[in-house]
Every structure is written in structure tokens, then in C-alpha cells.
py3Dmol code that shows the C-alpha trace and the ligand (Angstrom):
import py3Dmol

protein = """\
ATOM      1  CA  MET A   1       0.343 -50.677 -70.259  1.00  0.00           C
ATOM      2  CA  PHE A   2      -2.105 -47.801 -69.894  1.00  0.00           C
ATOM      3  CA  VAL A   3      -5.800 -48.344 -70.714  1.00  0.00           C
ATOM      4  CA  GLY A   4      -5.461 -52.027 -69.791  1.00  0.00           C
ATOM      5  CA  HIS A   5      -4.986 -50.996 -66.148  1.00  0.00           C
ATOM      6  CA  PHE A   6      -8.134 -48.864 -66.303  1.00  0.00           C
ATOM      7  CA  ALA A   7      -9.964 -51.806 -67.901  1.00  0.00           C
ATOM      8  CA  LEU A   8      -9.497 -53.851 -64.723  1.00  0.00           C
ATOM      9  CA  GLY A   9     -10.604 -50.896 -62.587  1.00  0.00           C
ATOM     10  CA  PHE A  10     -13.795 -50.469 -64.632  1.00  0.00           C
ATOM     11  CA  ALA A  11     -14.509 -54.218 -64.601  1.00  0.00           C
ATOM     12  CA  ALA A  12     -13.981 -54.453 -60.821  1.00  0.00           C
ATOM     13  CA  LYS A  13     -17.010 -52.190 -60.293  1.00  0.00           C
ATOM     14  CA  ARG A  14     -19.191 -55.195 -60.937  1.00  0.00           C
ATOM     15  CA  ALA A  15     -17.547 -57.155 -58.098  1.00  0.00           C
ATOM     16  CA  VAL A  16     -17.644 -54.300 -55.552  1.00  0.00           C
ATOM     17  CA  PRO A  17     -20.325 -51.860 -56.773  1.00  0.00           C
ATOM     18  CA  ARG A  18     -20.280 -49.676 -53.660  1.00  0.00           C
ATOM     19  CA  VAL A  19     -16.621 -48.814 -54.037  1.00  0.00           C
ATOM     20  CA  SER A  20     -16.009 -45.674 -56.105  1.00  0.00           C
ATOM     21  CA  LEU A  21     -14.649 -46.270 -59.580  1.00  0.00           C
ATOM     22  CA  ALA A  22     -11.971 -43.734 -58.651  1.00  0.00           C
ATOM     23  CA  ALA A  23     -10.648 -46.042 -55.921  1.00  0.00           C
ATOM     24  CA  LEU A  24     -10.728 -49.033 -58.285  1.00  0.00           C
ATOM     25  CA  CYS A  25      -8.879 -47.251 -61.103  1.00  0.00           C
ATOM     26  CA  ALA A  26      -6.438 -45.619 -58.682  1.00  0.00           C
ATOM     27  CA  GLY A  27      -5.789 -49.073 -57.225  1.00  0.00           C
ATOM     28  CA  ALA A  28      -4.927 -50.516 -60.625  1.00  0.00           C
ATOM     29  CA  GLN A  29      -2.722 -47.461 -61.178  1.00  0.00           C
ATOM     30  CA  VAL A  30      -1.000 -47.153 -57.777  1.00  0.00           C
ATOM     31  CA  ALA A  31       2.296 -48.072 -59.460  1.00  0.00           C
ATOM     32  CA  ASP A  32       1.957 -45.351 -62.094  1.00  0.00           C
ATOM     33  CA  LEU A  33       0.702 -42.784 -59.566  1.00  0.00           C
ATOM     34  CA  LEU A  34       3.705 -43.377 -57.279  1.00  0.00           C
ATOM     35  CA  TRP A  35       6.215 -43.589 -60.120  1.00  0.00           C
ATOM     36  CA  PRO A  36       6.276 -39.871 -61.109  1.00  0.00           C
ATOM     37  CA  VAL A  37       6.533 -38.901 -57.434  1.00  0.00           C
ATOM     38  CA  PHE A  38       9.524 -41.200 -56.997  1.00  0.00           C
ATOM     39  CA  LEU A  39      11.063 -39.786 -60.182  1.00  0.00           C
ATOM     40  CA  ALA A  40      10.565 -36.270 -58.819  1.00  0.00           C
ATOM     41  CA  ILE A  41      12.326 -37.026 -55.540  1.00  0.00           C
ATOM     42  CA  GLY A  42      15.062 -38.909 -57.393  1.00  0.00           C
ATOM     43  CA  ILE A  43      14.732 -42.431 -55.964  1.00  0.00           C
ATOM     44  CA  GLU A  44      13.670 -43.914 -59.329  1.00  0.00           C
ATOM     45  CA  GLN A  45      15.129 -43.295 -62.781  1.00  0.00           C
ATOM     46  CA  VAL A  46      13.863 -43.184 -66.351  1.00  0.00           C
ATOM     47  CA  ARG A  47      15.684 -42.319 -69.560  1.00  0.00           C
ATOM     48  CA  ILE A  48      14.219 -41.082 -72.845  1.00  0.00           C
ATOM     49  CA  ASP A  49      15.394 -43.590 -75.423  1.00  0.00           C
ATOM     50  CA  PRO A  50      13.342 -43.576 -78.671  1.00  0.00           C
ATOM     51  CA  GLY A  51      13.022 -47.119 -80.005  1.00  0.00           C
ATOM     52  CA  ASN A  52      13.543 -48.760 -76.596  1.00  0.00           C
ATOM     53  CA  THR A  53      10.578 -50.875 -77.620  1.00  0.00           C
ATOM     54  CA  ALA A  54       8.233 -50.280 -80.558  1.00  0.00           C
ATOM     55  CA  VAL A  55       5.608 -48.843 -78.215  1.00  0.00           C
ATOM     56  CA  THR A  56       7.497 -46.730 -75.686  1.00  0.00           C
ATOM     57  CA  PRO A  57      10.441 -44.340 -76.029  1.00  0.00           C
ATOM     58  CA  LEU A  58      11.184 -44.787 -72.318  1.00  0.00           C
ATOM     59  CA  ASP A  59      13.942 -46.831 -70.736  1.00  0.00           C
ATOM     60  CA  PHE A  60      12.718 -47.713 -67.237  1.00  0.00           C
ATOM     61  CA  VAL A  61      16.210 -47.751 -65.752  1.00  0.00           C
ATOM     62  CA  SER A  62      15.139 -48.334 -62.154  1.00  0.00           C
ATOM     63  CA  TYR A  63      11.764 -48.348 -60.408  1.00  0.00           C
ATOM     64  CA  PRO A  64      12.033 -50.793 -57.504  1.00  0.00           C
ATOM     65  CA  TYR A  65       9.663 -48.934 -55.157  1.00  0.00           C
ATOM     66  CA  SER A  66       6.784 -48.350 -57.568  1.00  0.00           C
ATOM     67  CA  HIS A  67       7.103 -51.375 -59.862  1.00  0.00           C
ATOM     68  CA  SER A  68       8.620 -54.393 -58.068  1.00  0.00           C
ATOM     69  CA  LEU A  69       6.227 -57.243 -57.319  1.00  0.00           C
ATOM     70  CA  LEU A  70       7.113 -57.212 -53.625  1.00  0.00           C
ATOM     71  CA  MET A  71       6.492 -53.479 -53.201  1.00  0.00           C
ATOM     72  CA  LEU A  72       3.214 -53.693 -55.141  1.00  0.00           C
ATOM     73  CA  ILE A  73       2.059 -56.384 -52.695  1.00  0.00           C
ATOM     74  CA  VAL A  74       2.991 -54.013 -49.850  1.00  0.00           C
ATOM     75  CA  TRP A  75       1.221 -51.060 -51.537  1.00  0.00           C
ATOM     76  CA  GLY A  76      -1.746 -53.344 -52.269  1.00  0.00           C
ATOM     77  CA  VAL A  77      -2.166 -54.322 -48.616  1.00  0.00           C
ATOM     78  CA  LEU A  78      -1.857 -50.673 -47.521  1.00  0.00           C
ATOM     79  CA  PHE A  79      -4.265 -49.474 -50.214  1.00  0.00           C
ATOM     80  CA  GLY A  80      -6.815 -52.154 -49.277  1.00  0.00           C
ATOM     81  CA  LEU A  81      -6.509 -51.228 -45.601  1.00  0.00           C
ATOM     82  CA  VAL A  82      -7.043 -47.510 -46.209  1.00  0.00           C
ATOM     83  CA  PHE A  83     -10.411 -48.199 -47.828  1.00  0.00           C
ATOM     84  CA  THR A  84     -11.615 -50.917 -45.460  1.00  0.00           C
ATOM     85  CA  VAL A  85     -10.173 -50.202 -42.019  1.00  0.00           C
ATOM     86  CA  ARG A  86     -13.333 -48.403 -40.903  1.00  0.00           C
ATOM     87  CA  LEU A  87     -15.801 -50.980 -42.297  1.00  0.00           C
ATOM     88  CA  LYS A  88     -17.298 -53.528 -39.957  1.00  0.00           C
ATOM     89  CA  ALA A  89     -15.648 -56.919 -40.193  1.00  0.00           C
ATOM     90  CA  ASP A  90     -17.747 -59.056 -42.508  1.00  0.00           C
ATOM     91  CA  ALA A  91     -17.575 -60.797 -45.865  1.00  0.00           C
ATOM     92  CA  ARG A  92     -18.042 -57.535 -47.769  1.00  0.00           C
ATOM     93  CA  LYS A  93     -15.074 -55.949 -46.041  1.00  0.00           C
ATOM     94  CA  ALA A  94     -12.936 -58.978 -46.931  1.00  0.00           C
ATOM     95  CA  LEU A  95     -14.131 -58.822 -50.545  1.00  0.00           C
ATOM     96  CA  ILE A  96     -13.425 -55.089 -50.923  1.00  0.00           C
ATOM     97  CA  PHE A  97      -9.989 -55.475 -49.355  1.00  0.00           C
ATOM     98  CA  SER A  98      -9.157 -58.409 -51.628  1.00  0.00           C
ATOM     99  CA  VAL A  99     -10.335 -56.677 -54.815  1.00  0.00           C
ATOM    100  CA  LEU A 100      -8.435 -53.449 -54.056  1.00  0.00           C
ATOM    101  CA  ALA A 101      -5.223 -55.266 -53.099  1.00  0.00           C
ATOM    102  CA  ALA A 102      -5.500 -57.514 -56.179  1.00  0.00           C
ATOM    103  CA  LEU A 103      -5.962 -54.481 -58.447  1.00  0.00           C
ATOM    104  CA  VAL A 104      -2.750 -52.928 -57.111  1.00  0.00           C
ATOM    105  CA  VAL A 105      -0.804 -56.164 -57.662  1.00  0.00           C
ATOM    106  CA  SER A 106      -2.416 -56.692 -61.090  1.00  0.00           C
ATOM    107  CA  HIS A 107      -0.368 -53.728 -62.301  1.00  0.00           C
ATOM    108  CA  TRP A 108       2.794 -55.829 -62.071  1.00  0.00           C
ATOM    109  CA  VAL A 109       1.254 -58.693 -64.046  1.00  0.00           C
ATOM    110  CA  LEU A 110      -0.032 -56.420 -66.827  1.00  0.00           C
ATOM    111  CA  ASP A 111       3.227 -54.470 -67.018  1.00  0.00           C
ATOM    112  CA  TRP A 112       5.143 -57.765 -67.070  1.00  0.00           C
ATOM    113  CA  ILE A 113       3.147 -58.749 -70.178  1.00  0.00           C
ATOM    114  CA  THR A 114       3.945 -55.503 -72.008  1.00  0.00           C
ATOM    115  CA  HIS A 115       7.382 -54.347 -70.795  1.00  0.00           C
ATOM    116  CA  ARG A 116      10.698 -55.700 -71.957  1.00  0.00           C
ATOM    117  CA  PRO A 117      12.536 -57.364 -69.015  1.00  0.00           C
ATOM    118  CA  ASP A 118      12.685 -54.332 -66.710  1.00  0.00           C
ATOM    119  CA  MET A 119      10.245 -55.408 -63.960  1.00  0.00           C
ATOM    120  CA  PRO A 120      11.935 -56.529 -60.708  1.00  0.00           C
ATOM    121  CA  LEU A 121      10.411 -59.119 -58.369  1.00  0.00           C
ATOM    122  CA  ILE A 122      11.976 -57.427 -55.360  1.00  0.00           C
ATOM    123  CA  PRO A 123      14.134 -54.281 -55.294  1.00  0.00           C
ATOM    124  CA  GLY A 124      17.533 -55.196 -56.746  1.00  0.00           C
ATOM    125  CA  SER A 125      16.446 -58.560 -58.161  1.00  0.00           C
ATOM    126  CA  ALA A 126      16.649 -59.855 -61.715  1.00  0.00           C
ATOM    127  CA  LYS A 127      14.145 -58.198 -64.027  1.00  0.00           C
ATOM    128  CA  PHE A 128      11.368 -59.739 -66.091  1.00  0.00           C
ATOM    129  CA  GLY A 129       9.050 -58.796 -68.926  1.00  0.00           C
ATOM    130  CA  PHE A 130       7.311 -60.651 -71.743  1.00  0.00           C
ATOM    131  CA  GLY A 131       7.815 -57.779 -74.179  1.00  0.00           C
ATOM    132  CA  LEU A 132       4.462 -57.335 -75.892  1.00  0.00           C
ATOM    133  CA  TRP A 133       5.614 -53.745 -76.466  1.00  0.00           C
ATOM    134  CA  ASN A 134       7.910 -55.000 -79.218  1.00  0.00           C
ATOM    135  CA  SER A 135       4.795 -55.014 -81.403  1.00  0.00           C
ATOM    136  CA  VAL A 136       2.484 -52.007 -81.728  1.00  0.00           C
ATOM    137  CA  PRO A 137      -0.379 -53.991 -83.357  1.00  0.00           C
ATOM    138  CA  ALA A 138      -0.215 -56.806 -80.768  1.00  0.00           C
ATOM    139  CA  THR A 139      -0.080 -54.304 -77.887  1.00  0.00           C
ATOM    140  CA  MET A 140      -3.045 -52.343 -79.195  1.00  0.00           C
ATOM    141  CA  ALA A 141      -5.059 -55.476 -79.969  1.00  0.00           C
ATOM    142  CA  VAL A 142      -4.616 -56.841 -76.443  1.00  0.00           C
ATOM    143  CA  GLU A 143      -4.983 -53.580 -74.577  1.00  0.00           C
ATOM    144  CA  LEU A 144      -7.896 -52.093 -76.531  1.00  0.00           C
ATOM    145  CA  THR A 145      -9.784 -55.400 -76.303  1.00  0.00           C
ATOM    146  CA  MET A 146      -9.321 -55.347 -72.532  1.00  0.00           C
ATOM    147  CA  TYR A 147     -10.368 -51.701 -72.440  1.00  0.00           C
ATOM    148  CA  VAL A 148     -13.578 -52.192 -74.418  1.00  0.00           C
ATOM    149  CA  ALA A 149     -14.471 -55.217 -72.260  1.00  0.00           C
ATOM    150  CA  GLY A 150     -13.851 -53.219 -69.062  1.00  0.00           C
ATOM    151  CA  LEU A 151     -15.955 -50.287 -70.267  1.00  0.00           C
ATOM    152  CA  TRP A 152     -18.739 -52.658 -71.300  1.00  0.00           C
ATOM    153  CA  ILE A 153     -18.813 -54.362 -67.889  1.00  0.00           C
ATOM    154  CA  TYR A 154     -18.889 -50.997 -66.088  1.00  0.00           C
ATOM    155  CA  ALA A 155     -21.530 -49.532 -68.433  1.00  0.00           C
ATOM    156  CA  ARG A 156     -23.773 -52.556 -67.809  1.00  0.00           C
ATOM    157  CA  ALA A 157     -23.214 -52.597 -64.044  1.00  0.00           C
ATOM    158  CA  THR A 158     -24.187 -48.923 -63.694  1.00  0.00           C
ATOM    159  CA  ARG A 159     -26.755 -46.519 -65.139  1.00  0.00           C
ATOM    160  CA  ALA A 160     -26.320 -42.801 -65.764  1.00  0.00           C
ATOM    161  CA  ARG A 161     -28.304 -40.831 -63.185  1.00  0.00           C
ATOM    162  CA  ASP A 162     -28.179 -37.701 -65.328  1.00  0.00           C
ATOM    163  CA  ALA A 163     -26.543 -36.235 -68.424  1.00  0.00           C
ATOM    164  CA  ARG A 164     -23.252 -35.799 -66.540  1.00  0.00           C
ATOM    165  CA  GLY A 165     -23.199 -39.489 -65.737  1.00  0.00           C
ATOM    166  CA  ARG A 166     -23.821 -40.368 -69.379  1.00  0.00           C
ATOM    167  CA  TRP A 167     -21.649 -37.892 -71.270  1.00  0.00           C
ATOM    168  CA  GLY A 168     -19.038 -37.611 -68.559  1.00  0.00           C
ATOM    169  CA  PHE A 169     -18.508 -41.355 -68.799  1.00  0.00           C
ATOM    170  CA  TRP A 170     -18.264 -41.507 -72.588  1.00  0.00           C
ATOM    171  CA  THR A 171     -16.026 -38.428 -72.717  1.00  0.00           C
ATOM    172  CA  LEU A 172     -13.747 -40.020 -70.134  1.00  0.00           C
ATOM    173  CA  ALA A 173     -13.698 -43.308 -72.058  1.00  0.00           C
ATOM    174  CA  ALA A 174     -12.830 -41.524 -75.322  1.00  0.00           C
ATOM    175  CA  PHE A 175     -10.254 -39.285 -73.630  1.00  0.00           C
ATOM    176  CA  LEU A 176      -8.325 -42.239 -72.190  1.00  0.00           C
ATOM    177  CA  ALA A 177      -8.340 -43.979 -75.586  1.00  0.00           C
ATOM    178  CA  ILE A 178      -7.105 -40.830 -77.350  1.00  0.00           C
ATOM    179  CA  VAL A 179      -4.335 -40.271 -74.788  1.00  0.00           C
ATOM    180  CA  TYR A 180      -3.335 -43.914 -75.211  1.00  0.00           C
ATOM    181  CA  VAL A 181      -3.106 -43.792 -79.004  1.00  0.00           C
ATOM    182  CA  ALA A 182      -1.481 -40.337 -78.979  1.00  0.00           C
ATOM    183  CA  THR A 183       1.193 -41.510 -76.536  1.00  0.00           C
ATOM    184  CA  ILE A 184       2.082 -44.436 -78.786  1.00  0.00           C
ATOM    185  CA  MET A 185       1.930 -42.524 -82.070  1.00  0.00           C
ATOM    186  CA  GLY A 186       3.192 -39.149 -80.867  1.00  0.00           C
ATOM    187  CA  PRO A 187       6.715 -37.817 -80.356  1.00  0.00           C
ATOM    188  CA  PRO A 188       8.733 -38.807 -77.258  1.00  0.00           C
ATOM    189  CA  PRO A 189       8.409 -36.551 -74.215  1.00  0.00           C
ATOM    190  CA  PRO A 190      10.831 -33.588 -74.282  1.00  0.00           C
ATOM    191  CA  SER A 191      12.367 -34.246 -70.857  1.00  0.00           C
ATOM    192  CA  VAL A 192      12.171 -36.367 -67.717  1.00  0.00           C
ATOM    193  CA  PHE A 193      10.837 -33.269 -65.953  1.00  0.00           C
ATOM    194  CA  ALA A 194       7.967 -33.172 -68.475  1.00  0.00           C
ATOM    195  CA  ILE A 195       7.297 -36.873 -67.811  1.00  0.00           C
ATOM    196  CA  TRP A 196       6.819 -36.613 -64.084  1.00  0.00           C
ATOM    197  CA  THR A 197       5.068 -33.237 -64.012  1.00  0.00           C
ATOM    198  CA  SER A 198       2.517 -34.329 -66.637  1.00  0.00           C
ATOM    199  CA  ALA A 199       2.114 -37.737 -64.977  1.00  0.00           C
ATOM    200  CA  ILE A 200       1.421 -36.232 -61.551  1.00  0.00           C
ATOM    201  CA  ALA A 201      -0.993 -33.610 -62.919  1.00  0.00           C
ATOM    202  CA  GLY A 202      -2.658 -36.077 -65.295  1.00  0.00           C
ATOM    203  CA  GLY A 203      -3.049 -38.705 -62.576  1.00  0.00           C
ATOM    204  CA  ALA A 204      -4.669 -36.244 -60.173  1.00  0.00           C
ATOM    205  CA  ILE A 205      -7.071 -34.903 -62.805  1.00  0.00           C
ATOM    206  CA  LEU A 206      -8.062 -38.407 -63.932  1.00  0.00           C
ATOM    207  CA  VAL A 207      -8.790 -39.642 -60.398  1.00  0.00           C
ATOM    208  CA  ILE A 208     -11.036 -36.622 -59.754  1.00  0.00           C
ATOM    209  CA  TRP A 209     -12.723 -36.952 -63.143  1.00  0.00           C
ATOM    210  CA  ILE A 210     -13.397 -40.672 -62.608  1.00  0.00           C
ATOM    211  CA  TRP A 211     -14.733 -40.036 -59.094  1.00  0.00           C
ATOM    212  CA  TRP A 212     -17.076 -37.354 -60.486  1.00  0.00           C
ATOM    213  CA  VAL A 213     -18.362 -39.558 -63.324  1.00  0.00           C
ATOM    214  CA  ASP A 214     -18.989 -42.481 -60.961  1.00  0.00           C
ATOM    215  CA  ARG A 215     -20.965 -40.251 -58.593  1.00  0.00           C
ATOM    216  CA  HIS A 216     -23.331 -39.445 -61.431  1.00  0.00           C
ATOM    217  CA  ARG A 217     -24.109 -43.103 -62.111  1.00  0.00           C
ATOM    218  CA  ASP A 218     -26.191 -45.587 -60.102  1.00  0.00           C
ATOM    219  CA  VAL A 219     -25.304 -49.208 -59.586  1.00  0.00           C
ATOM    220  CA  ILE A 220     -27.651 -51.681 -61.269  1.00  0.00           C
ATOM    221  CA  LEU A 221     -26.176 -54.941 -60.012  1.00  0.00           C
ATOM    222  CA  ALA A 222     -26.519 -54.500 -56.250  1.00  0.00           C
ATOM    223  CA  SER A 223     -24.744 -57.719 -55.436  1.00  0.00           C
ATOM    224  CA  ASP A 224     -23.053 -56.461 -52.285  1.00  0.00           C
TER     225      ASP A 224
END
"""
ligand_1 = """\
1
ZN
Zn 3.277 -49.173 -64.723
"""
view = py3Dmol.view(width=600, height=400)
view.addModel(protein, "pdb")
view.setStyle({"model": 0}, {"cartoon": {"style": "trace"}})
view.addModel(ligand_1, "xyz")
view.setStyle({"model": 1}, {"stick": {}})
view.zoomTo()
view.show()
């Protein structure tokens, strides 16, 4: 899953408006931000295998540290702590911690829905996956619906402070959708090296872009 993860990040802004959208989207994408790094250092493996499922040409041979349920719970707790350790102990701190940790763990649930059975519960365990990726139309219907709903919730919970906040947001929204469709429709990546280099660079650029867009928008629903 790709834009579906961002959908949860966008939607979470309504629950914790004072947390940057960059932190929320990065939280939902911790698994996919760690994955290329672990590929680069050789502790996780992927194989290019066109037709592996209808949607992806990738065979996720092994990714126990970035994509097992247990490790995502660990990363979720750490991620939540990083953003809340300096806040004073109150209900808001507990809420922010819970939302960030839940976003990190949500990655496993959403990937379980889409992937064929390649998602471990704990490193080395049996692997699970519902396999929505066996159908391109079903995958796109589910994921794009989630994405539009997430964008809608974020757009209503915030207001552009200036032109950058308005056009930066819509450009970002369109860019993610185009990358999503192009990845599904386009040719497989040329090499594993190309996968992790583009994933690391793309992830870094997206987090900065999202942080910048969010800074140019004001929160409307000041519920926290
Ligand atoms: Zn993933």
C-alpha cells in the first residue's frame, strides 16, 4: 500500500492538530522509511519479480525488522516517545503518543490487507497477507477511496494561510496520486539498488515537502 498509508496520516491531523502532518505521515510510513535503509545495509531482501502480484513486481523476500508486527509495535513505541518525551504529562501527551504509535502499527494492518502472505508477525514467524494486490481495480478502489477521504479530512481540519499552503497542498496531493498510479502502471524498477536509492531520496523529500505544506496551513478544529 502507498497512498493509503498517507491517508491515515492526513486523517490523523484532525485528532492531534498540533502535531505536524510530517510526523503523522512519517509515522504511518516508518516501515517504508526503514525498509530501504535495511535493504541498503543488507539485513532485508527484495527481489524484482514481475507478476508477483497484479499490482507489484516486487517479491518481498524478507523484511522482519521493518515489516513484522512485533517490530512495528517496537518502532511505534519509540516513534511516539520521540515526539512526546518532552511534553508535560497530561491527556494530550497520552493522546499524541497513542496516535503516533497507532499510525506506525497501522502500516502492518494496511500492508496485510494488500500484500500476498509475506508479512511476518515476529521475525522468522509464519507470514500473512490478504492479497488485495491480486486485483488492480480492487486495490485502486480501496486505496484511492481512503486517500480521498484522508485528504478531505485534512483539508477541512486546516486552512491555507497563504498561496503556498493552498497550492503546495494540492500539488502534494496530486503528486502522491500520480506516483501511485505510475508505480502500478509503469515498468518494474531496473535494480534493487534503484529501489532503495529512490525510496530513501523520495522518502526524505516527501517528509520535508509535507512538513513545509503543513507549516503554511492553520488548524481550524482546535480540539487539543
Ligand atoms: Zn510497507
